[in-house]
N, C-alpha and C positions, 0 to 999 in steps of 0.2 A: 595365090594358090594356098598360102598358109592361113589366110584369113586374119592377118594381123596388119597393123599400120606400119607406114614407113618409119615412124619413130621407134616402134618396137624392134624393127629390124636393125635400125641404127644403134640402139642400146645393146643389142646382142653383139654387133660388130665391135663396139667399144669394149665390151667384156673380153672378146677374143684378143684385141690389141693389148689390153692390160695384162694378158697372159704371155705376151711376147710374140704373138703371131702377126705377120705383116699382111694387112688387108688393103687391096687396091680396088679402085672403081674402074669398071669396063664400060665405056660409053655404049648406051643402048641395051646393055645386058644386065647390069647390076654390079655385084661385088664378088671378089674371089680372093682366096689366100694366095699370095704371090709366090711363096717359097714351097719347094717340094719337101715333104717330110715322110718318114716311115714310122708308123706306130709300133710300139712294142707288142709282141705276140707271144703268149705263154707257150703255145705248141711249138712255134719255131725255135724259141730259146731252148726248150727242153730237148728238142731233137738234135741240137748241136752240142749238148753236154756229153761228156765222156760217160762210159758205163759206171765207173766207180763214183763219179760225182752224182749221177742220177740216184745211186743207192744211198748217198749221204744226204741228198736234198730231202728235207722233211716238209717244206711248204714253200710255195712261190706265189707271192701276191704282186699283181700289177694294178696300180691305181691310176686313174685319170688325173685327179687332183688330190693333194694331200698337204698337210703342213710340212712334214719332212719325213723322209724314209727312215731315218734313225728313230724318230719319235714313234712311227708306226711299228717298227721292229721292237722297240721297247715295250709297247703295248702287247705285242704278240708274245714276248718273253714272259711278261707278268701273267698272262693267261695260261701259258704252259706251266709256269711255276705253281699257280693256283691249283692246277690239275695234277701237280707233282710229276710233270713230264719233262724230259730233256728238251732243250731248246736249240741244240746244235742243228745247223742246216736250214734255218729259216732264211729266205731271201725276199726282200721287198724292193720293188721298183715303182717309179711313178713318172708319168709324162710331165707333171708340173708340180712344183713345190711352192706353197705360199710363204713358208718360213724356213727355207733351206738354211742349214747352219754350216759355217766354216769354223776354223780354229779361233780361239779367244773371243767367241761370241759374234764373230763377223757373219754378215748375211751372205749366203751362197746364191748368186744370181741363177735363176732356174726357169727360163722361158719354156713354153710348152713344146714338147716333142722335138726339141732342138739339141739337147745334150743327153748325157746318161746320169741318172740319179739312182743309186743302188746302195742297199745296205744288206749285210750278211750277219748272221748270228752264230757264235761258237762258244761252247762251254769249255772252261779250263779248270784244272784241279790245283794248280800250284800258286795261285794268287797273282797279284800285280807285279811282284818282283820278277817273275819268269817272263813277263810280257813286255819287258823294257824295249826290245827291238822289234816288236811285232809290226808296228806301222811301217818300219823300213822293209821288213820282209814282204809285206803286202805290196809295197812299192815295187819290189822285184817281180812279184806276180803280175802286176799291171804292166810292167815293161815287157814281160814275156808275151802277154796277150797282144800288146800293140805290135810287137815285132812279128808275131804270127800273122797279123793283119797287114804286114808290109811296111809298117812305120819303124824304120831302123834307127832314127836319130834321137831316141828317147834318152832323157837324162833325169836324174833324181836330185832333189834339193832336200837336205836334212831339215826337219825330220819326216815330212810327209807330203811333199809336193812333187808333181810330175811336170817336167819341163821339155819343151822342144825349142831349139835355137834360142835359148835364154829367155823364153816366154812361157808363162804358166799355161799348161794344158789341163791340169786337173789337180785334185787333192784328196787326201785321206783323213778321216776323222774317226778316232776310236773313242768309245764310251764304255765304261765298265759298270756292271751291276753285280751286286752280291758282296761276298767277303773278300777284301783286298789281300787277306792272308791265307785264304783257302779256296774253296769252290767259288768261281765267279763266272759271269757271262760277259762276253765282249761283243759289242755291236760295232761292226766295221762299215763306216760310210764311205763311199767312193763317188766322186763327181768328176766326169770327163767332158770337156767341151767338144761336142761333135760338130755342130753347125750353128754357132752362136750368131743370132741376128745382131747387126751393128748397133741398133738402137739399144738392145739389152746390154751390149758390151760397154756402153758408156757408163754404166753403173759399177763397173769393176775398177778398183783403185790401183791396179798395177798392169804391166804389160801382159797380154794374154794372146793365145792363139787357139785354133781349133783344128780338128782332123780334116775338115773340108778344105781349109787353107793350105795344109801342108801335104796332103795326099794326092797323088796323081790319079788314083782310081777311087770311086765312091766306096765308102765303108758302111756296111749295114749296121744300124744301131742294135738290131737283134743279135747279129754275130758278135759285135763288140761286147754286149752284155754276157753272152754265153762264154766267150773266151776268157773274160775277166773272172767269171764264176769258176770256170774250170781250173785256171791256174791258182786262184785264191784258195779254193777248197784243197787243192793239192798241198799248198804251203801250210794251211791251217791244220791239215791232218797230220803233218809231220812236226809241226812247230813245238808241241809240248815235249817231245823227246829230243829234238835237235837244237831248238833255240835259234837265235839269229846267227850264230857263228857259221853255220853251213851256208848262209846266204851273203856273208860279209864280202867275200871277194867279188861276187857278181854286183853287189851294190856299189862297191868302191870303183869298179870299172866304168860305171856310168854316173859317178858323182859329179854334179854340175859345177861345183865350186872348189873341189880339192886343189890345194896348192895356191889358192888365191887369198888375198888379204880381205878380211871381213870383220864386221863387228857383231857380236852377239849381245842382245839386250835382254836382261832379266827385269823383274819388278824393281830390284834395288840398285842395279848398276849395269854398266855396259863394259864389254871387254873386247879389245881389238887385237888381232894377230893373224897368223897365216894358218889356213885350214889344212889339217893333215888327214881328213877322212874320219872314220869311226873305228871304235874298238870292237872286240868280239861280242859286246853286249849292246852295241848300237849307240853308245855315247859319242858325241862329237868331240874330236880332239883338235885343240888349237895351240900353236906354238906362239908364245908371247915374245916381245922384243928382247927380254932378258934370257931367252932360250928355254924357259920353263914351259911345260906342257900342262894346259888346263883342260879339264874334261867337263862336258855339259851333258846332262841327261834330259829326258823329255820333261815338259812342263810349260810354263809361261815364258817361252824363249822366242826370240825373233831374230832371224838371220838377215843382215843387210850387207851384201857384197860391196866393197869400196870400188869406186871407179879408178881405173888405171891412170 
């Protein structure tokens, strides 16, 4: 019907499989994609946004394939700045990322239409110092969205991971553009495992889970996107005045590793002790063997809980 060869069809199927889609052969009929999936829809997502968030939303882009949503958001910011326009309220989503990024340059596994890949843009006037606890505050926003969807067992791992039953469900990546001491723009990247194909999950170097595995009811990807945007915009709108302090108690209540022994690795050394949670600015607090309290801020830090 398409007027192409079997080889051409096979090459297209190979391309789909390389994007994380599972293709199976049906005897006598041909090929089909084996898993169910829901494509992101601009109209559906916008219809689920609160009135105040709709007013703050300045642009929403949904791509089929992109290098990374943070990179696309950065390009959108540069265009706005060239036009001398505010960049607050830009949202970028994609079905597939060819170069999804995690912390410390790690690759974020991004199979097609399986998970949520989302970036938001917000302008701040007080520079990097005032943003120290922002990733933790966004973690609170994501936990609120998941709880609204019926996922009650959400936990957070300092500084920017979302956990369910001691397995990673998602992560947050903040990138700053502009003046660290004054007006700056922050790109907030959020990745949530929705229905990760097992084959794609083999590329993840830690224990992980997804919403499909832990939820008794199907969760719409469009609803997930909308609820995360709603709660994140609410946090971002208040953060410049309130800072992290107003979200600290909520973060502490779902801290995945508070009270446990752990090691924090920096570029120069490792420190082991008992985790005490975070202070009012979002810095990690650790009690050492000698009783002293060490404080760790964001940066090139890695948290490795010790086995009991």
